[in-house]
Residue frames as qw, qx, qy, qz and C-alpha x, y, z in Angstrom:
[[0.437, -0.754, -0.076, -0.485, -46.70, -42.97, 68.52],
 [0.183, 0.375, -0.725, 0.548, -44.83, -42.80, 71.85],
 [0.570, -0.377, -0.725, -0.091, -46.33, -45.03, 74.54],
 [0.267, -0.204, -0.527, 0.781, -46.73, -42.30, 77.16],
 [0.110, -0.862, -0.451, -0.205, -49.43, -40.03, 78.47],
 [0.421, 0.153, -0.198, 0.872, -48.07, -36.55, 79.23],
 [0.223, -0.915, -0.335, -0.036, -49.14, -33.86, 81.69],
 [0.525, 0.184, -0.115, 0.823, -46.78, -30.89, 81.47],
 [0.260, -0.761, -0.501, 0.322, -47.43, -28.22, 84.08],
 [0.088, -0.848, 0.008, 0.523, -45.65, -25.28, 82.45],
 [0.574, 0.232, 0.409, 0.671, -44.78, -23.81, 79.07],
 [0.026, -0.614, -0.077, 0.785, -44.53, -20.26, 77.70],
 [0.343, 0.231, 0.720, 0.557, -45.82, -21.01, 74.22],
 [0.109, 0.851, 0.512, -0.052, -48.69, -18.51, 74.47],
 [0.178, -0.833, 0.120, 0.510, -46.15, -15.68, 74.70],
 [0.361, -0.211, 0.665, 0.619, -44.28, -16.97, 71.67],
 [0.250, 0.535, 0.739, 0.325, -47.47, -17.09, 69.62],
 [0.024, -0.916, -0.345, 0.205, -48.62, -13.67, 70.83],
 [0.216, -0.820, 0.231, 0.476, -45.28, -11.96, 70.22],
 [0.174, -0.437, 0.710, 0.525, -43.90, -13.82, 67.20],
 [0.620, 0.282, -0.319, -0.659, -46.92, -15.25, 65.40],
 [0.321, 0.110, -0.934, -0.110, -48.07, -18.72, 64.47],
 [0.737, -0.324, 0.003, -0.593, -50.47, -20.96, 66.36],
 [0.580, -0.398, 0.675, -0.224, -50.55, -24.17, 68.33],
 [0.924, 0.309, 0.076, -0.209, -51.24, -26.45, 65.35],
 [0.874, 0.141, 0.083, 0.457, -47.72, -26.47, 63.94],
 [0.003, 0.989, -0.136, 0.057, -44.86, -24.07, 64.66],
 [0.646, 0.478, -0.443, 0.398, -41.11, -23.74, 65.08],
 [0.352, -0.672, 0.401, -0.513, -41.29, -23.40, 68.88],
 [0.067, -0.302, 0.920, -0.242, -40.81, -26.14, 71.50],
 [0.333, 0.269, 0.838, -0.339, -44.47, -27.19, 71.57],
 [0.447, 0.154, -0.293, -0.831, -47.16, -27.65, 68.95],
 [0.806, 0.032, 0.322, -0.497, -50.15, -29.91, 68.51],
 [0.782, 0.441, -0.413, -0.154, -48.54, -31.91, 65.72],
 [0.356, 0.404, -0.773, 0.336, -45.76, -33.08, 68.05],
 [0.422, -0.211, 0.603, -0.644, -48.00, -33.46, 71.11],
 [0.852, 0.145, -0.009, -0.502, -50.24, -35.80, 69.10],
 [0.558, 0.401, -0.726, 0.019, -47.38, -38.30, 68.91],
 [0.050, -0.164, 0.838, -0.519, -48.22, -39.31, 72.49],
 [0.124, -0.401, -0.907, -0.026, -51.21, -41.35, 73.69],
 [0.144, -0.888, -0.419, -0.124, -52.60, -38.22, 75.34],
 [0.438, 0.168, -0.165, 0.868, -51.26, -34.79, 76.23],
 [0.256, -0.892, -0.370, 0.036, -52.39, -32.31, 78.87],
 [0.510, 0.235, -0.079, 0.824, -50.53, -28.99, 78.76],
 [0.213, -0.837, -0.336, 0.375, -50.73, -26.05, 81.14],
 [0.439, 0.552, 0.180, 0.686, -50.18, -22.87, 79.12],
 [0.380, -0.545, -0.334, 0.669, -48.87, -19.96, 81.19],
 [0.173, 0.915, 0.177, 0.318, -49.78, -16.33, 80.70],
 [0.668, -0.199, -0.177, 0.695, -46.33, -15.02, 81.60],
 [0.023, -0.986, -0.149, -0.077, -46.36, -11.42, 82.81],
 [0.703, 0.193, -0.131, 0.672, -42.81, -10.30, 82.05],
 [0.351, -0.496, -0.296, 0.737, -41.40, -7.34, 84.04],
 [0.085, -0.005, 0.295, 0.952, -41.91, -4.93, 81.15],
 [0.333, -0.449, -0.604, -0.568, -45.66, -5.53, 81.46],
 [0.294, -0.283, -0.721, 0.559, -45.87, -4.93, 85.21],
 [0.105, 0.248, 0.205, -0.941, -47.58, -1.57, 84.80],
 [0.633, 0.178, -0.178, -0.732, -50.22, -2.95, 82.42],
 [0.135, -0.198, 0.969, -0.059, -50.28, -6.52, 83.63],
 [0.545, 0.356, 0.639, -0.409, -54.02, -7.05, 83.33],
 [0.562, 0.669, -0.160, -0.459, -53.97, -5.92, 79.70],
 [0.191, 0.495, -0.832, -0.161, -51.14, -8.38, 78.99],
 [0.342, 0.026, 0.905, -0.251, -53.05, -11.18, 80.70],
 [0.613, 0.523, 0.350, -0.478, -56.15, -10.45, 78.63],
 [0.431, 0.652, -0.491, -0.385, -54.07, -10.44, 75.44],
 [0.064, 0.333, -0.941, -0.024, -52.58, -13.86, 76.26],
 [0.433, 0.206, 0.786, -0.390, -55.89, -15.31, 77.44],
 [0.608, 0.598, 0.038, -0.521, -57.45, -14.16, 74.16],
 [0.323, 0.531, -0.741, -0.253, -54.66, -15.95, 72.24],
 [0.204, -0.088, 0.950, -0.219, -55.41, -19.08, 74.28],
 [0.547, 0.393, 0.534, -0.511, -59.13, -18.87, 73.48],
 [0.558, 0.640, -0.213, -0.483, -58.45, -18.61, 69.73],
 [0.009, 0.450, -0.875, -0.180, -56.32, -21.77, 69.46],
 [0.859, 0.053, -0.320, -0.397, -57.54, -25.07, 68.04],
 [0.252, -0.495, 0.781, -0.284, -56.69, -27.48, 70.85],
 [0.919, 0.059, -0.027, -0.390, -58.67, -30.42, 69.47],
 [0.869, 0.231, -0.418, 0.130, -56.96, -33.69, 70.33],
 [0.451, 0.126, -0.571, 0.674, -55.11, -32.35, 73.39],
 [0.405, -0.775, -0.484, 0.037, -56.23, -30.95, 76.75],
 [0.311, 0.473, -0.182, 0.804, -55.18, -27.35, 77.51],
 [0.456, -0.722, -0.448, 0.264, -55.23, -25.67, 80.93],
 [0.210, 0.795, -0.016, 0.569, -54.67, -21.94, 81.52],
 [0.641, -0.520, -0.303, 0.477, -52.35, -20.55, 84.22],
 [0.091, 0.969, -0.072, 0.219, -50.70, -17.26, 85.15],
 [0.777, -0.070, -0.191, 0.596, -46.98, -16.78, 85.76],
 [0.256, 0.047, -0.150, 0.954, -46.56, -13.60, 87.81],
 [0.098, -0.673, -0.728, 0.089, -49.52, -12.12, 89.68],
 [0.201, -0.128, -0.041, 0.970, -48.86, -8.46, 88.95],
 [0.225, -0.353, -0.496, -0.761, -52.37, -8.05, 87.49],
 [0.476, -0.582, -0.657, 0.062, -53.93, -8.74, 90.88],
 [0.109, 0.337, -0.198, 0.914, -54.53, -5.27, 92.25],
 [0.544, -0.220, 0.283, -0.759, -57.76, -6.14, 94.07],
 [0.410, -0.023, 0.892, -0.189, -59.51, -9.29, 95.23],
 [0.666, 0.539, 0.251, -0.451, -62.12, -8.73, 92.51],
 [0.359, 0.641, -0.594, -0.328, -59.36, -9.39, 89.95],
 [0.221, -0.195, 0.953, -0.064, -59.22, -12.97, 91.23],
 [0.590, 0.418, 0.583, -0.370, -62.85, -13.44, 90.29],
 [0.522, 0.721, -0.187, -0.416, -62.06, -12.16, 86.80],
 [0.152, 0.522, -0.818, -0.186, -59.10, -14.47, 86.15],
 [0.399, 0.056, 0.891, -0.209, -61.20, -17.39, 87.37],
 [0.611, 0.577, 0.317, -0.439, -63.92, -16.41, 84.90],
 [0.437, 0.701, -0.464, -0.319, -61.30, -16.62, 82.13],
 [0.965, 0.095, -0.230, -0.081, -60.50, -20.20, 83.12],
 [0.212, 0.636, -0.645, 0.366, -57.28, -19.78, 85.12],
 [0.883, -0.288, -0.362, -0.082, -56.62, -22.88, 87.24],
 [0.755, -0.432, -0.134, 0.474, -53.32, -21.96, 88.94],
 [0.195, 0.935, -0.051, 0.291, -51.08, -18.94, 89.46],
 [0.649, -0.070, -0.291, 0.700, -47.56, -18.09, 90.55],
 [0.190, -0.896, -0.331, 0.229, -47.94, -15.03, 92.75],
 [0.088, -0.853, 0.304, 0.415, -44.66, -13.54, 91.53],
 [0.818, 0.490, -0.213, 0.213, -42.11, -13.99, 88.82],
 [0.727, 0.017, -0.332, 0.601, -38.49, -13.34, 89.89],
 [0.069, 0.354, -0.179, 0.915, -39.22, -9.76, 90.96],
 [0.033, -0.361, -0.743, 0.562, -41.31, -8.72, 93.95],
 [0.139, -0.444, -0.467, -0.752, -44.75, -7.17, 93.61],
 [0.427, -0.435, 0.113, -0.785, -47.73, -6.03, 95.64],
 [0.896, -0.237, -0.240, -0.291, -48.34, -9.62, 96.76],
 [0.891, -0.390, 0.157, 0.173, -45.01, -11.20, 97.71],
 [0.163, -0.769, 0.523, 0.329, -41.27, -11.46, 97.09],
 [0.852, 0.472, -0.186, -0.128, -39.83, -13.00, 93.94],
 [0.954, -0.096, -0.029, 0.284, -36.89, -15.38, 93.72],
 [0.578, 0.444, -0.106, 0.676, -34.37, -12.65, 92.87],
 [0.118, -0.596, 0.204, -0.767, -35.36, -10.44, 95.82],
 [0.537, -0.159, -0.804, 0.201, -35.07, -12.45, 99.05],
 [0.054, 0.060, -0.490, 0.868, -35.97, -9.69, 101.53],
 [0.498, -0.081, -0.007, -0.863, -39.68, -9.19, 100.89],
 [0.156, 0.122, 0.965, -0.171, -42.22, -11.61, 102.28],
 [0.044, -0.562, -0.764, -0.313, -45.95, -11.97, 101.81],
 [0.071, -0.214, 0.104, -0.969, -47.70, -8.60, 102.19],
 [0.354, 0.231, 0.638, -0.643, -51.00, -8.04, 103.95],
 [0.636, 0.421, -0.158, -0.627, -52.65, -7.81, 100.54],
 [0.396, 0.335, -0.840, -0.163, -50.82, -11.01, 99.65],
 [0.137, 0.026, 0.901, -0.412, -52.36, -12.75, 102.64],
 [0.552, 0.389, 0.318, -0.665, -55.80, -11.70, 101.47],
 [0.546, 0.469, -0.517, -0.463, -54.95, -12.96, 97.98],
 [0.151, 0.202, -0.965, 0.066, -53.88, -16.39, 99.30],
 [0.318, 0.208, 0.759, -0.528, -57.09, -16.76, 101.26],
 [0.585, 0.489, 0.056, -0.645, -59.22, -15.70, 98.29],
 [0.428, 0.419, -0.734, -0.320, -57.40, -18.06, 95.91],
 [0.041, -0.039, 0.967, -0.249, -58.02, -20.88, 98.37],
 [0.453, 0.362, 0.520, -0.628, -61.72, -19.98, 98.48],
 [0.577, 0.559, -0.188, -0.565, -61.95, -19.86, 94.67],
 [0.923, 0.040, 0.380, 0.045, -60.13, -23.13, 94.15],
 [0.552, 0.779, -0.271, 0.120, -57.31, -21.56, 92.13],
 [0.911, -0.229, -0.092, 0.330, -54.13, -23.49, 92.93],
 [0.137, -0.941, 0.290, 0.104, -51.14, -21.53, 94.23],
 [0.880, 0.352, -0.116, 0.298, -47.96, -22.31, 92.31],
 [0.555, -0.784, 0.104, 0.257, -44.81, -21.85, 94.41],
 [0.710, 0.211, 0.218, 0.635, -42.35, -21.66, 91.51],
 [0.286, 0.607, 0.080, 0.737, -40.60, -18.25, 91.40],
 [0.466, -0.845, -0.100, -0.241, -41.52, -17.26, 94.98],
 [0.236, 0.598, -0.619, 0.451, -38.66, -16.44, 97.35],
 [0.451, -0.074, -0.840, 0.292, -37.98, -18.47, 100.48],
 [0.070, 0.081, 0.504, -0.857, -39.47, -15.95, 102.91],
 [0.559, 0.087, -0.113, -0.817, -42.70, -15.70, 100.96],
 [0.572, 0.020, -0.797, -0.193, -42.85, -19.49, 100.56],
 [0.307, -0.166, -0.818, 0.458, -43.01, -19.98, 104.30],
 [0.243, 0.138, 0.264, -0.923, -45.39, -17.06, 104.80],
 [0.614, 0.059, -0.425, -0.663, -47.78, -18.67, 102.31],
 [0.503, -0.013, -0.863, 0.043, -47.37, -22.11, 103.85],
 [0.030, -0.067, -0.685, 0.725, -48.52, -20.79, 107.23],
 [0.415, 0.286, 0.309, -0.806, -51.93, -19.63, 105.99],
 [0.436, 0.197, -0.649, -0.592, -52.61, -21.76, 102.91],
 [0.650, -0.023, 0.604, -0.461, -55.44, -24.27, 103.18],
 [0.842, 0.451, -0.004, -0.296, -55.30, -25.79, 99.69],
 [0.904, 0.074, 0.227, 0.354, -53.02, -27.96, 97.60],
 [0.046, -0.858, 0.325, 0.395, -49.70, -26.32, 96.69],
 [0.889, 0.322, 0.187, 0.265, -47.72, -27.05, 93.55],
 [0.176, -0.705, 0.385, 0.570, -44.42, -25.89, 92.06],
 [0.796, 0.540, 0.157, -0.225, -45.13, -26.21, 88.36],
 [0.768, 0.546, -0.162, 0.292, -41.53, -25.90, 87.15],
 [0.237, -0.822, 0.459, -0.239, -38.89, -26.15, 89.89],
 [0.786, 0.216, -0.563, 0.138, -36.11, -28.58, 90.75],
 [0.794, -0.527, -0.233, 0.195, -34.16, -29.73, 93.82],
 [0.001, -0.934, 0.297, -0.199, -31.82, -27.25, 95.48],
 [0.739, -0.488, 0.461, 0.061, -29.97, -30.16, 97.11],
 [0.814, 0.222, 0.412, 0.345, -28.93, -31.34, 93.64],
 [0.413, 0.464, 0.195, 0.759, -28.46, -27.93, 92.00],
 [0.306, -0.547, -0.430, 0.650, -28.02, -25.01, 94.38],
 [0.067, 0.309, 0.333, 0.888, -30.08, -22.37, 92.62],
 [0.187, 0.112, 0.448, -0.867, -32.48, -19.97, 94.34],
 [0.599, 0.080, -0.288, -0.743, -35.25, -21.00, 91.90],
 [0.574, -0.010, -0.815, -0.071, -35.08, -24.58, 93.15],
 [0.693, -0.577, -0.089, -0.424, -36.77, -26.04, 96.21],
 [0.107, -0.481, 0.792, -0.359, -35.09, -27.12, 99.42],
 [0.304, -0.106, -0.947, -0.013, -35.94, -30.59, 100.71],
 [0.059, 0.332, 0.662, -0.669, -38.10, -28.98, 103.38],
 [0.395, 0.343, -0.089, -0.848, -40.07, -27.04, 100.75],
 [0.423, 0.101, -0.799, -0.415, -40.55, -30.21, 98.71],
 [0.185, -0.209, -0.919, 0.279, -41.91, -32.01, 101.77],
 [0.221, 0.349, 0.385, -0.825, -44.32, -29.16, 102.50],
 [0.499, 0.275, -0.385, -0.726, -45.73, -29.37, 98.97],
 [0.353, 0.030, -0.930, -0.100, -45.81, -33.17, 99.27],
 [0.056, -0.245, -0.826, 0.504, -47.79, -32.99, 102.50],
 [0.396, 0.343, 0.157, -0.837, -50.49, -30.77, 100.94],
 [0.707, 0.354, 0.611, -0.042, -51.02, -33.45, 98.30],
 [0.350, 0.856, -0.134, -0.357, -49.31, -31.26, 95.70],
 [0.883, 0.243, 0.241, 0.322, -46.84, -31.93, 92.92],
 [0.193, -0.758, 0.330, 0.528, -43.51, -30.47, 91.73],
 [0.792, 0.598, 0.119, -0.023, -42.89, -30.31, 87.99],
 [0.721, -0.252, 0.317, 0.562, -39.39, -31.20, 86.77],
 [0.260, 0.913, -0.068, -0.306, -37.95, -28.17, 84.95],
 [0.885, 0.224, 0.210, 0.349, -35.66, -28.90, 81.98],
 [0.196, 0.948, -0.176, 0.181, -33.73, -25.60, 82.09],
 [0.788, 0.207, -0.418, 0.401, -30.03, -26.58, 82.46],
 [0.087, 0.519, -0.413, 0.744, -29.22, -23.85, 85.02],
 [0.655, -0.393, 0.251, -0.594, -31.79, -25.43, 87.36],
 [0.980, 0.023, -0.166, -0.109, -30.58, -28.98, 86.69],
 [0.880, -0.087, -0.070, 0.462, -26.82, -28.84, 87.10],
 [0.212, -0.913, 0.160, 0.310, -23.94, -26.58, 88.00],
 [0.635, -0.128, 0.551, 0.526, -21.82, -28.20, 85.28],
 [0.090, 0.446, -0.338, -0.824, -21.18, -26.55, 81.91],
 [0.368, 0.022, -0.745, -0.557, -22.99, -29.29, 80.01],
 [0.562, -0.017, 0.511, -0.650, -26.40, -30.74, 80.82],
 [0.271, 0.060, -0.897, -0.343, -27.67, -34.20, 79.95],
 [0.680, -0.356, -0.394, -0.505, -30.89, -36.09, 80.58],
 [0.679, -0.161, -0.629, 0.342, -29.08, -37.88, 83.42],
 [0.112, 0.129, -0.362, 0.916, -28.97, -34.54, 85.27],
 [0.554, -0.267, -0.142, -0.776, -32.77, -34.43, 85.25],
 [0.797, -0.182, -0.568, -0.092, -32.94, -38.00, 86.53],
 [0.408, 0.075, -0.604, 0.680, -30.75, -37.09, 89.52],
 [0.291, -0.190, 0.212, -0.913, -33.47, -34.68, 90.71],
 [0.778, -0.163, -0.341, -0.502, -36.17, -37.32, 90.31],
 [0.738, -0.035, -0.636, 0.225, -34.15, -39.91, 92.22],
 [0.160, 0.147, -0.518, 0.827, -33.45, -37.47, 95.04],
 [0.506, -0.188, 0.057, -0.840, -37.13, -36.66, 95.41],
 [0.812, -0.113, -0.519, -0.242, -37.97, -40.36, 95.46],
 [0.507, 0.042, -0.669, 0.543, -35.67, -40.66, 98.47],
 [0.136, -0.067, 0.367, -0.918, -37.91, -38.06, 100.16],
 [0.252, 0.388, 0.858, -0.224, -40.98, -40.29, 99.74],
 [0.222, 0.492, -0.059, -0.840, -41.95, -38.18, 96.76],
 [0.238, 0.116, 0.889, 0.375, -43.42, -40.81, 94.45],
 [0.133, 0.722, 0.678, 0.027, -46.78, -39.03, 94.47],
 [0.137, -0.864, -0.110, 0.471, -45.21, -35.58, 94.30],
 [0.284, -0.388, 0.529, 0.699, -43.14, -35.60, 91.09],
 [0.612, 0.660, 0.424, -0.105, -44.44, -34.48, 87.72],
 [0.564, 0.230, 0.343, 0.715, -43.29, -32.71, 84.57],
 [0.028, 0.929, 0.221, -0.295, -42.91, -28.94, 84.17],
 [0.780, 0.285, 0.207, 0.517, -40.67, -28.48, 81.16],
 [0.132, -0.763, 0.033, 0.631, -40.55, -24.66, 80.84],
 [0.517, 0.279, 0.591, 0.553, -40.62, -25.22, 77.07],
 [0.227, 0.719, 0.341, 0.562, -40.62, -21.96, 75.09],
 [0.358, -0.933, -0.038, -0.031, -39.51, -20.13, 78.22],
 [0.613, -0.597, 0.382, 0.350, -35.84, -21.09, 77.88],
 [0.398, 0.727, -0.414, -0.377, -35.28, -20.94, 74.12],
 [0.834, 0.312, -0.454, -0.025, -32.82, -23.58, 72.96],
 [0.015, -0.521, 0.721, -0.456, -31.25, -23.90, 76.42],
 [0.908, -0.169, 0.035, -0.382, -32.26, -27.48, 77.11],
 [0.665, -0.404, 0.619, 0.108, -30.45, -30.72, 78.00],
 [0.092, 0.410, -0.761, -0.495, -28.51, -32.37, 75.20],
 [0.013, -0.140, -0.966, -0.218, -30.94, -34.36, 73.07],
 [0.083, 0.662, 0.682, -0.299, -34.04, -32.38, 74.07],
 [0.135, 0.067, 0.312, 0.938, -35.42, -29.85, 71.60],
 [0.467, -0.145, -0.105, -0.866, -39.10, -29.84, 72.39],
 [0.727, -0.133, 0.411, -0.534, -42.06, -31.90, 73.49],
 [0.859, 0.330, -0.330, -0.211, -41.29, -34.50, 70.83],
 [0.489, 0.411, -0.696, 0.328, -38.29, -35.54, 72.97],
 [0.567, -0.505, 0.336, -0.558, -40.10, -35.99, 76.31],
 [0.981, -0.041, -0.132, -0.135, -40.01, -39.75, 75.83],
 [0.619, 0.443, -0.499, 0.415, -36.22, -39.66, 76.18],
 [0.198, -0.475, 0.529, -0.674, -36.56, -38.49, 79.79],
 [0.814, -0.190, 0.204, -0.509, -39.28, -41.01, 80.62],
 [0.873, 0.276, -0.401, -0.041, -37.43, -43.90, 78.97],
 [0.480, 0.360, -0.636, 0.484, -34.65, -43.76, 81.57],
 [0.430, -0.433, 0.389, -0.690, -36.84, -43.52, 84.67],
 [0.194, -0.051, 0.948, -0.248, -37.74, -46.46, 86.88],
 [0.251, -0.216, -0.759, -0.561, -40.60, -48.27, 85.14],
 [0.277, -0.495, -0.796, 0.210, -42.66, -48.46, 88.32],
 [0.132, -0.604, -0.319, 0.719, -42.89, -44.68, 88.68],
 [0.186, 0.063, 0.487, 0.851, -43.20, -43.48, 85.08],
 [0.109, -0.607, -0.680, -0.397, -47.00, -43.26, 84.94],
 [0.342, -0.776, -0.396, 0.353, -47.19, -41.17, 88.11],
 [0.333, -0.474, 0.152, 0.801, -44.52, -38.76, 86.91],
 [0.184, 0.137, 0.611, 0.757, -45.65, -38.52, 83.31],
 [0.269, -0.380, -0.405, -0.787, -49.28, -37.68, 84.06],
 [0.511, -0.494, -0.701, -0.055, -51.02, -39.27, 87.04],
 [0.390, -0.364, -0.461, 0.709, -49.77, -37.02, 89.84],
 [0.052, 0.121, -0.055, -0.990, -50.73, -33.73, 88.20],
 [0.380, -0.298, -0.665, -0.570, -53.97, -35.26, 86.91],
 [0.434, -0.470, -0.719, 0.271, -54.92, -36.04, 90.50],
 [0.199, -0.344, -0.269, 0.877, -54.35, -32.42, 91.56],
 [0.185, 0.173, -0.235, -0.939, -56.26, -30.88, 88.65],
 [0.159, -0.301, -0.897, -0.283, -59.08, -33.44, 88.43]]
């Protein structure tokens, strides 16, 4: 058994199970219960990813994925449900419904824009008037707003009216890797100052601009955030099963998380591996 407790804020394993079969007990994907049980404890946020092809029937897709979640045998681990892409929110009443299904956090967009806000690939659109109402209602309901995938304009529009903790479940540092999906230092500090957490994403395109990606590239992001007084703001957000086999050399799934933690400063490991996100979701 690996001597770590894990809290991973983002994976797309529900979609893999729904679309390709299998279950959470044991599978050929990046995450299953057999491998998670190798750690002292494991908390995993499972995202209901609403891909662009489901935009016109987003609520039906969410229900399908939430049903898959409800049917899994999670004994021995702690699962949390989230939404990646808020296209199913067509009215404020929809927020009450997703809360009733157990959703704890939501990214308001994926990379495309929607009725709520602008996605990372479309920088022009900001938060809409409906989006403002959504932010306020999410704050009232205690559903955490996840700033991964939002564009810069919408990020700052949300920041102006948000009253709750903000997270970025699976985003890295733009200062280290200049990708639109990553956070600027200013964005990181805004999330930090709400008491929120940013989950380190293991997708190579968000870690480095080099052709090859190693665990050391992930560590560079962590070290940069520590320089921003981010010791209470860094967590894990692997993006497992959302990036296929595109992972740093030596990482093939949750069984390899220990390799990242082994090379971090010993004084900060517990906060990054589980404590920071546990604080937010407690």
